[in-house]
N, C-alpha and C positions, 0 to 999 in steps of 0.2 A: 323979137323975145328969143333971149336964151333957150339952149338945149334943155329939159327934164331929165332926168335921170332915174332910170327905175329898177327896181331889183327886178333878177330875172325871172319871170314866171306870175309876175303880180300885177295884175294890170285894173285899172282903175274900173268900177262899177257904173254900168251904164246908168244913164240916167232916169229909166223905169225902174230900175231895181232899188236908187236911193229912194224913191218918194217912196215906192213899195214899205219897206222898211222905218222908211218915217210914220207911215200911216200904225204899221204894227206897235212901233213905239206909244201913236198916241194912246190907242186899245190897251196898247197891257196899263199904262199909268192910270186908264181912267177904272178900268179890273180892279187893278191894286187900291187905289180911292175908296171904292166901293167894297171889298174887302174889308178893310180897315173901319167904314163908318159901320157895316154890318156888325163884325165886332166891337164896337164900340157899344150900339145899340145893346146887343146883346150881354153886354159887362154891365148894361147900366140898367135893364132888365132882372138881372141876377140881383143884382143891389137894389133892389126896389119889391124884392121878394126875400129882404135877410131883418128875420123877426130879434131885434135887441132886448135881452133879458139883461137887469141889472138887479141885484137883490143883496142887503145885508147880510146875506147869509153862504159861506164858502162852501164851496160844491163837495170839497172834502168832510164835511161836517153831515152827521147820519141822515138828521134834518132835511137840509138843504141837496144834500144828493139826491134826495128820493124827488123834491124840487125839478131837479135839473133831468132827474129821468122823463118825468113827466112834461117837460122840456123840449129832450129830442124825440121821445114817441112822437110827440104830436107833430115838431118837425118834419119828420120820415111819413107819416101819414098825408099831412096833407101838402107835401112835397115841398115845402121852402126851407132855408137858410135860418139858424140861429145862431147869436153869439153872446154866449151867458159869463156876464160879469162881474164881481166883487170885491170888495175888498177886501186885505187880507186880515184883518182884525173891525169890530164895532167901529167904525170911522167913518161920520157922516160928512166929513170933508170931503174927503178920499171918493165917497160914494157919489158926492152931488159931482166932483170932477168925473168923475166913470159915467154917467149920465148924461152933460156934457159932450164927453167926445162921441159919445154911439151917437146921440143925434147929429154930430156934425158927420159922419158917415151917411145922412138922408137915409133910414130905413122904414121899414114899410110899416114898423108900428113899433111902441116901446112897450115892455113888460116889467113893471118897478115895483117895489117894495117901498113902504113908506114908516117906519117908526119911527121918524121924527120929521113932520109934514113944515116943521120951522125953519129947520133946516135944511132940508131938502125942497121944501116950496119953489123956489127960485127955481133950481133946475130943472123942473117938471112944468112948469108953466113956459120956461122959454121952449120947453120941449113942442107944447102944446101950440104958441104962438110961431114955432118952425112948419107948423102942420102934420106934424108927427102922430097917429094918434097912439095913445097912451090908456094901458090897460093897468091897472095896481092890483098887489095880490099879497096876501096874508097879514100887511098888517098898515093902518091907513085907511081903512072902509070910512071914518069920521070925515076925514077930508078929503077922500078921492074927487069927490063931484068938484069940492071948491077950489080943487087943484086945474079943472079941468082935464079930469078921465071919463074914460068911457064910462067904463063902471070899475067894478071890485069882487074881485072870487078872492073869497075866505069864511073866514067866521067873527061874531062881535065879541071880541076877546072880553069884553066886560060881562055881556049875556053868559057865553062858558064860564068865567070864572067866578060868575054868580050861583050859575045851575052845580056847578061841582059842591061849592059851597053850600049849598042847600045839602044836595046830596049826602057830604061826610057828614052833616048833621045830622039828619035822620038817621045818619046809621053810630049814632050816640056822641059825636066828636063835641067835646067842648070848651079846647085850646089847644090852639093850630097855629102852626108855622107856614109863613110862604118865601120860598125856597125861591129869588130871584138871584140869576145869574147874570142880569144885561140889566141891570139898573139905570133908568133914564133911555130904555126902548119904553118906548110910550105903552106899545102890544102889549109887553110883559108888565108895567105899571097896572093896567088894565084888569091883566088876567088878577094880578094880586087885591085889588080895590074891590071886584066882584066878587070873588073870593070871599073877603071879609063883610060888605055887605050880605052875603048871602048864610053863611055861617053863622055869623049873628052873636057867638060865642068870645072870648076874648082870642084876639090873632095879633101876629107882626108878622114883618117881613125881616127877615134874614137875606143880608144882600152877602153876595156870593163871586167869583168869577164862572169863567167857561170851563177850566180846569175841574175833573172829579174830583181830582187829590184832595181839592178845596173846599168842595161841597163839600165832601164826604167831613173835612176837618171842621167845618163851620156847621155843620148839621149835629153833628157830634159832642160839642162844645156846649150847642143850643138845648140840645136834651140834657146832659150834664148839669148845666144851669138852671134849668126847669123841668122838674119830676112831673109837673101836669099838663104836659105838652102831649096829649093822646092823635095828635093829627097831622101830618106833612102832608102840605100842596105842592108838590112842583112844577118847574114851567116845564122842561123838556127832558123828554124820556131816557135821552142817554147823556144828556152835560148834566142835570141836576137830578132825576128819579133814580134811574139806579144806584148812583151814591149816596143819594139821601136813604133807602132802602139799605144799603151798606150799611148806612149812620144806625141806625134803629136799630139792625142783627145786632152788629158792636156794644148797643150800649144794653144790648140783653132783653130790652121791653119791648120789641117788637111784637110779640100776642097782643100787648093792649096797645099798639099805635098803629093807624090806620095809615097807610101810605099811596098817594091817588096823584100823578101825574098828564100832566099836557101832553099831547103826540105817543107815539108808540116808538119801542124800538125791540130786537127778539129777546133780547135778557131781563125786560121788565115784562113780555107778554107770558114770557116762562114762569114770572116771580104769581104774574095774575092765575095764570092755571095751576101752581103748586098753591095758590090761596096766599099767598103772603103777601099784597098788595090788594087796594080796594078795586079800583078801576084806573083806566085810561082815557083820555080823551082824545079821541082821532078827529080831526080837523081836513083829514086826506090831501095834503099836502101836492101829491101825485095831479090833483085833479087842479088847482090852483096853478100846480108849471102847465098841464096838458088845457086846460083849457082856454088858458089866456092865448097863448102863441096860435090853439084853433081859430080861434075869433079872430085876430087879427088876419088871420091867413084867408077868412072869410070876407074879412070887412077890405082887404087889399084886393081879392080878386071876383065879389058879388056886392059889396058896400053893406054887408048883410051884419048884423049886431044885435046882442037880446038887448032887449029897454030898461034893464036896469040889473041892479047886484046879484048874482049869485053864489051863495050859500054853500059851502063845502064843506060845513062842518057846524055846531060840533057833534060828534055822534060818539055814544059813552060805552066804551071797552072793556065786561067784566071778566070775572073767570069762567062763563060759560060760552064768551064769543071768541076769548085771545087764540083759545089754540086752533082756532079758523082763517086766523090771521097775521098768525108767527113764520108760516113758508114765505106769505107774501110779503111778508117786512124784511125778511131775510133776502129775497131779491130785490129790493128797492122799491117798490110800489105804494105798500102799506108803512 
């Protein structure tokens, strides 16, 4: 056996040192694996407590920003995470894809609005089949249970429209228009149908886009074309109600025209205080966002869930009540 050349000052480790070092490495590797497992479990637990929210309305929309405020407040109160998604425009194909993407993340629950049950039904049913608890909000009450949702938080759009029509008729209205900024949105179509049935007099739908300038122009054209129109039913305060009111002013006939709207906005509430408008219908969309997330959080933690749909509206806001909610509306709560 030849001589082994070693560097000066470096001696081979004794056998017991090498054995101790090997044992320590085994302990270290075992501890590292355990730590990785704990992190993975923590990540899974965090994911399990995430509520997905998919709506047809963008968070920068005055109405839907209030819904999102409710969602985020509930998440903070319940100690869960939320992921709010919406298509860039009223696009049911895009919304269906957003629902599928949300479900693929395996959330603890899904909150979804259903403006078109035919277009979105497949995606919602896939969510239910995947074991994701679903609550519908805002639109889709009639289809909610059929699609497998646990419950719906919102208002009956037809009944709210009918109540509005009856109220406007009692105020003397005989010839009305219903300003629909999203024709094809089942909920808005039901509002117009309910309005027509409750109003009972002459009425027609004026289709527009979501652009206030377009709403104002088309309502003004409708008023100029038919001077018998004495009632305007708008389906969204900021998108249609305020522009419709501006059109009535521009026509020079505001004093003889009753303008009412669904939902609230600071501008329309000020018009109510000034008695330039008839009333607004408050569906309390903050509750739609808040309660749905809160219910799903309670369901994930305790298995609790209300036994039926929860009506968030309608509530009629007239001039005497408007001043009370202007500040809350400006804060994104009403």
